[in-house]
C-alpha positions as CSV (number, residue, x, y, z in Angstrom):
1,X,3.1,3.6,-23.4
2,X,3.3,0.4,-21.4
3,X,5.8,-1.1,-18.9
4,X,6.6,-4.8,-19.2
5,X,9.2,-6.1,-16.9
6,X,10.5,-9.2,-15.0
7,X,12.7,-8.1,-12.1
8,X,15.0,-10.8,-10.7
9,X,17.4,-9.7,-8.0
10,X,19.4,-12.3,-6.0
11,X,20.9,-11.4,-2.6
12,X,22.1,-13.6,0.2
13,X,19.0,-15.3,1.7
14,X,16.6,-13.3,-0.5
15,X,15.4,-13.4,-4.1
16,X,13.1,-10.9,-5.8
17,X,11.2,-12.4,-8.8
18,X,8.4,-10.1,-9.9
19,X,6.7,-9.7,-13.3
20,X,4.8,-6.4,-13.9
21,X,2.8,-4.9,-16.7
22,X,1.6,-1.3,-16.2
23,X,-0.4,0.6,-18.8
24,X,0.0,4.3,-19.7
25,X,-1.8,6.5,-17.3
26,X,-2.1,3.7,-14.7
27,X,-0.8,4.1,-11.1
28,X,0.3,0.8,-9.5
29,X,1.2,0.6,-5.8
30,X,3.6,-2.0,-4.5
31,X,2.6,-3.0,-1.0
32,X,4.1,-5.5,1.4
33,X,5.7,-6.0,4.8
34,X,9.3,-4.8,5.6
35,X,11.7,-6.9,3.6
36,X,9.2,-8.0,1.0
37,X,11.2,-6.4,-1.9
38,X,9.2,-3.3,-2.7
39,X,12.1,-0.8,-2.7
40,X,14.4,-3.3,-4.4
41,X,11.9,-3.6,-7.2
42,X,11.7,0.2,-7.5
43,X,15.5,0.6,-7.5
44,X,15.8,-2.1,-10.1
45,X,13.3,-0.2,-12.3
46,X,15.4,3.0,-11.8
47,X,18.7,1.3,-12.6
48,X,20.0,1.8,-9.1
49,X,20.0,-1.9,-8.3
50,X,21.3,-4.3,-11.1
51,X,19.1,-7.2,-12.2
52,X,20.4,-10.7,-11.8
53,X,18.0,-11.7,-14.6
54,X,14.9,-10.5,-16.3
55,X,14.1,-7.4,-18.5
56,X,12.6,-4.0,-18.4
57,X,10.7,-2.7,-21.5
58,X,8.9,0.6,-21.8
59,X,6.8,0.8,-24.9
60,X,8.8,-1.9,-26.5
61,X,12.1,-0.2,-25.8
62,X,14.5,-2.1,-23.5
63,X,15.8,-0.2,-20.5
64,X,17.5,-2.8,-18.5
65,X,20.9,-2.3,-20.3
66,X,20.8,1.5,-19.9
67,X,22.4,3.3,-17.0
68,X,20.1,5.1,-14.6
69,X,20.8,8.5,-16.0
70,X,19.9,7.4,-19.6
71,X,16.4,6.0,-18.6
72,X,13.4,8.2,-19.2
73,X,12.4,8.1,-15.5
74,X,11.6,10.5,-12.7
75,X,12.0,9.4,-9.1
76,X,10.7,10.9,-5.8
77,X,12.6,9.5,-2.9
78,X,11.2,9.0,0.6
79,X,13.4,11.9,2.0
80,X,13.1,13.8,-1.3
81,X,16.9,14.4,-1.7
82,X,16.6,18.0,-2.7
83,X,19.9,19.9,-3.1
84,X,20.1,22.0,0.1
85,X,22.3,24.7,-1.6
86,X,19.9,25.3,-4.5
87,X,16.6,27.2,-4.6
88,X,13.3,25.4,-5.3
89,X,13.5,26.7,-8.9
90,X,17.1,25.4,-9.4
91,X,16.1,22.1,-7.8
92,X,13.3,21.6,-10.3
93,X,15.4,22.9,-13.2
94,X,18.0,20.2,-12.4
95,X,15.8,17.6,-14.1
96,X,15.5,19.2,-17.5
97,X,19.2,20.3,-17.3
98,X,20.2,16.6,-16.9
99,X,18.3,15.9,-20.2
100,X,20.4,18.6,-22.0
101,X,17.8,21.4,-21.9
102,X,19.5,24.9,-22.0
103,X,19.6,26.7,-18.7
104,X,17.1,29.5,-19.5
105,X,14.6,27.0,-20.9
106,X,15.1,24.7,-17.9
107,X,14.3,27.5,-15.6
108,X,11.2,28.4,-17.5
109,X,10.0,24.8,-17.3
110,X,10.8,24.7,-13.6
111,X,8.8,27.9,-13.0
112,X,5.8,26.4,-14.8
113,X,6.0,23.2,-12.7
114,X,6.3,25.1,-9.4
115,X,3.2,27.1,-10.4
116,X,1.4,23.8,-11.2
117,X,2.2,22.4,-7.8
118,X,1.1,25.6,-6.1
119,X,4.6,26.9,-5.2
120,X,5.0,29.8,-7.6
121,X,5.8,32.1,-4.7
122,X,8.6,29.8,-3.5
123,X,11.0,29.8,-6.5
124,X,13.8,31.4,-4.6
125,X,13.4,29.5,-1.3
126,X,15.9,26.8,-0.4
127,X,14.8,23.4,0.9
128,X,15.7,24.1,4.5
129,X,13.0,26.8,4.7
130,X,10.3,24.6,3.1
131,X,7.7,22.6,5.1
132,X,7.5,18.9,4.5
133,X,4.6,19.2,2.2
134,X,6.3,21.9,0.2
135,X,9.5,19.9,-0.1
136,X,7.5,16.9,-1.3
137,X,5.8,19.0,-4.0
138,X,9.2,20.4,-5.1
139,X,10.5,16.8,-5.4
140,X,7.5,15.8,-7.5
141,X,7.9,18.9,-9.7
142,X,11.6,18.0,-10.2
143,X,10.7,14.5,-11.2
144,X,8.0,15.5,-13.7
145,X,9.9,18.5,-15.1
146,X,12.3,16.2,-16.9
147,X,9.4,14.7,-19.0
148,X,9.7,11.1,-17.8
149,X,7.7,8.3,-19.2
150,X,8.1,6.3,-16.0
151,X,7.5,7.9,-12.6
152,X,8.8,6.1,-9.5
153,X,7.6,7.1,-6.0
154,X,9.3,5.7,-3.0
155,X,7.1,6.3,0.1
156,X,6.4,9.8,-1.1
157,X,4.2,10.7,1.9
158,X,6.0,8.9,4.7
159,X,7.9,11.9,6.0
160,X,4.7,14.0,6.5
161,X,2.6,14.5,9.6
162,X,-1.0,13.3,9.5
163,X,-2.6,16.7,8.8
164,X,-0.2,17.6,6.0
165,X,-0.4,14.1,4.6
166,X,-4.1,14.5,3.9
167,X,-3.7,17.6,1.9
168,X,-0.6,16.5,0.0
169,X,-2.2,13.1,-0.8
170,X,-5.1,14.9,-2.5
171,X,-2.7,17.1,-4.5
172,X,-0.6,14.2,-5.5
173,X,-3.6,12.2,-6.7
174,X,-4.5,15.2,-8.9
175,X,-1.1,15.4,-10.5
176,X,-0.9,11.6,-11.0
177,X,-4.3,11.7,-12.8
178,X,-2.8,14.3,-15.2
179,X,0.4,12.2,-15.9
180,X,0.1,10.2,-19.1
181,X,3.1,8.0,-18.4
182,X,3.5,4.9,-16.2
183,X,3.6,5.4,-12.4
184,X,4.9,2.8,-9.9
185,X,4.4,3.7,-6.2
186,X,5.9,2.0,-3.1
187,X,4.1,2.5,0.2
188,X,3.4,0.7,3.4
189,X,0.3,2.8,4.1
190,X,-3.0,1.2,2.9
191,X,-4.7,4.6,2.8
192,X,-2.1,6.0,0.5
193,X,-2.3,3.0,-1.7
194,X,-6.1,3.0,-1.8
195,X,-6.3,6.8,-2.5
196,X,-3.5,7.0,-5.1
197,X,-3.4,3.7,-7.0
198,X,-5.5,2.2,-9.7
199,X,-4.1,-1.3,-8.9
200,X,-2.4,-2.9,-5.9
201,X,0.4,-5.4,-6.2
202,X,1.2,-7.1,-2.9
203,X,4.7,-8.5,-2.4
204,X,5.7,-11.0,0.3
205,X,9.2,-12.6,0.4
206,X,10.1,-11.3,-3.0
207,X,7.1,-12.6,-4.9
208,X,3.6,-11.3,-5.8
209,X,0.9,-12.9,-3.6
210,X,-2.1,-10.8,-4.7
211,X,-2.9,-8.0,-7.1
212,X,-6.0,-6.2,-8.4
213,X,-8.1,-3.1,-8.0
214,X,-7.9,-1.7,-4.4
215,X,-11.6,-2.5,-3.7
216,X,-11.2,-6.1,-4.8
217,X,-8.0,-6.6,-2.8
218,X,-9.6,-5.1,0.3
219,X,-12.8,-7.2,-0.1
220,X,-11.0,-10.5,-0.8
221,X,-7.6,-10.7,1.0
222,X,-5.6,-13.8,0.3
223,X,-2.9,-13.6,2.9
224,X,-2.7,-12.7,6.6
225,X,-0.7,-9.6,5.8
226,X,-3.3,-8.3,3.4
227,X,-6.1,-9.1,5.9
228,X,-4.4,-7.2,8.6
229,X,-3.7,-4.3,6.2
230,X,-7.4,-3.9,5.4
231,X,-8.6,-4.7,8.9
232,X,-10.2,-8.2,8.5
233,X,-10.0,-11.5,10.3
234,X,-9.1,-14.1,7.6
235,X,-9.2,-17.9,7.7
236,X,-8.6,-20.7,5.2
237,X,-10.8,-23.8,5.3
238,X,-12.9,-26.2,3.2
239,X,-16.4,-25.2,2.0
240,X,-19.5,-27.2,1.4
241,X,-22.3,-24.8,0.3
242,X,-23.0,-22.3,3.0
243,X,-20.7,-24.0,5.5
244,X,-16.9,-23.6,5.8
245,X,-14.9,-25.8,8.2
246,X,-11.9,-24.0,9.7
247,X,-10.1,-26.4,12.0
248,X,-12.5,-27.3,14.8
249,X,-15.1,-24.6,13.8
250,X,-17.7,-24.8,11.1
251,X,-18.8,-21.4,10.0
252,X,-22.2,-20.7,8.5
253,X,-21.6,-18.2,5.7
254,X,-23.7,-15.9,3.5
255,X,-22.3,-17.0,0.1
256,X,-22.3,-20.6,-1.1
257,X,-18.8,-21.9,-1.9
258,X,-17.3,-25.3,-2.5
259,X,-13.8,-26.6,-2.0
260,X,-10.9,-24.7,-0.5
261,X,-12.1,-21.3,0.6
262,X,-11.4,-18.2,2.7
263,X,-13.7,-16.8,5.4
264,X,-13.3,-13.1,6.3
265,X,-15.1,-10.8,8.7
266,X,-14.2,-7.4,10.3
267,X,-13.3,-7.2,14.0
268,X,-16.4,-5.1,14.5
269,X,-18.6,-8.1,13.6
270,X,-17.2,-10.2,16.5
271,X,-19.4,-10.1,19.6
272,X,-18.0,-11.2,23.0
273,X,-20.0,-12.8,25.8
274,X,-19.1,-14.0,29.3
275,X,-21.2,-17.1,28.8
276,X,-22.4,-19.1,25.9
277,X,-24.9,-16.9,23.9
278,X,-28.5,-17.9,23.5
279,X,-31.1,-16.9,20.9
280,X,-30.4,-16.7,17.2
281,X,-27.9,-19.3,16.0
282,X,-24.5,-17.8,15.3
283,X,-21.0,-18.9,14.5
284,X,-19.6,-19.2,18.0
285,X,-16.6,-20.5,19.8
286,X,-14.8,-20.4,23.2
287,X,-11.8,-18.1,23.4
288,X,-9.3,-16.6,25.8
289,X,-8.4,-12.9,25.9
290,X,-4.8,-12.5,25.0
291,X,-4.7,-8.7,25.0
292,X,-6.7,-5.5,25.0
293,X,-5.7,-2.2,23.4
294,X,-7.2,1.1,22.4
295,X,-8.2,1.2,18.7
296,X,-9.5,4.5,17.5
297,X,-12.7,5.2,19.5
298,X,-13.1,1.5,20.3
299,X,-11.2,-1.2,22.1
300,X,-9.6,-4.1,20.2
301,X,-9.6,-7.4,22.0
302,X,-7.2,-10.1,20.8
303,X,-8.6,-13.6,21.2
304,X,-6.9,-17.0,21.1
305,X,-8.5,-20.4,20.9
306,X,-9.4,-22.7,18.1
307,X,-8.8,-19.6,15.9
308,X,-7.1,-16.3,16.7
309,X,-9.3,-13.3,16.1
310,X,-9.6,-9.6,16.7
311,X,-12.8,-8.1,18.1
312,X,-13.6,-4.4,18.3
313,X,-16.0,-3.4,21.1
314,X,-16.8,-0.1,22.9
315,X,-15.1,1.0,26.1
316,X,-18.5,0.7,27.8
317,X,-18.8,-3.0,26.7
318,X,-15.3,-3.7,28.0
319,X,-16.2,-2.3,31.4
320,X,-19.6,-3.9,31.5
321,X,-18.2,-7.4,30.7
322,X,-15.2,-6.9,32.9
323,X,-12.9,-8.1,30.2
324,X,-9.2,-8.5,30.9
325,X,-6.3,-10.6,29.5
326,X,-6.5,-14.2,30.6
327,X,-10.3,-14.3,30.9
328,X,-12.2,-17.0,29.1
329,X,-15.1,-15.8,26.9
330,X,-17.4,-16.8,24.1
331,X,-17.1,-15.1,20.6
332,X,-19.7,-15.1,17.9
333,X,-20.2,-13.8,14.4
334,X,-23.4,-13.7,12.5
335,X,-23.4,-15.6,9.1
336,X,-24.6,-12.4,7.4
337,X,-21.4,-10.6,8.6
338,X,-19.1,-13.2,7.0
339,X,-17.6,-13.2,3.5
340,X,-16.6,-16.5,1.9
341,X,-14.8,-16.9,-1.4
342,X,-12.7,-19.5,-3.2
343,X,-9.1,-19.9,-2.0
């Protein structure tokens, strides 16, 4: 079972043009900023948004000419869209019933799925009395109970609080690992994508800008959006061995590269000084503090200058250096903390 598709959707001032291949048992996450086309792509796969051009094939069978209700898909929406007047059991049974399964058999299948998602004791409970995590699991059971070959998840964890999200994410990963069909997930949360997906596909302005295993995308971002997503400073320059020139700055880097190249390093690798640092040679430049904000247990300092950069320092260092917006400083990064790779 494999999904092959080219999704082309034209709208005023926007064009989605994406080609995807997803293998059986694989989970692919679509990531991207707002307006990138993630949800449009998912709705096109579901048959809820018509294609302008392109095709959708699942195991060699064309789906693009079929209406949504005739496609072998299951979909979990961001707000779950459970029927408020039906019990959890009847909500889950709705999927098989739509496929023509007799009522008694559909209820049996629904009961099995509720047991599999840990909600056997909630068969008679209506959605209004379920927690967010429970409602998400009912929605997932409803989608899977119909026996889909293509599972579509639209921000399936977005409506959950942080504590519930952790538990439900782990449960969802378990169920996706057991699903032998094709799964396409839309999310804006990098943690959800890294935890749930086998492969990331990053969209910007309706096109794919990067794709690959989560670890590879995180290690080698190719756009500013991806770099921010995984928490790296990213620059494009020209490399000559272990040196990469980015505008006015020449970085010494750990890996030899030649030609167009990216240089990336985490904010935690950036050291800030009030005066030009002495001692071991480093990549260093003058900068101006544009802003300061709390970032977890540390403080994130936003720097402008020949390059823009984020630096993470401790609150104690912030106080000791007396840093504030508008102050001129020196920034430095050790060559061993940089990561260079071909652009």
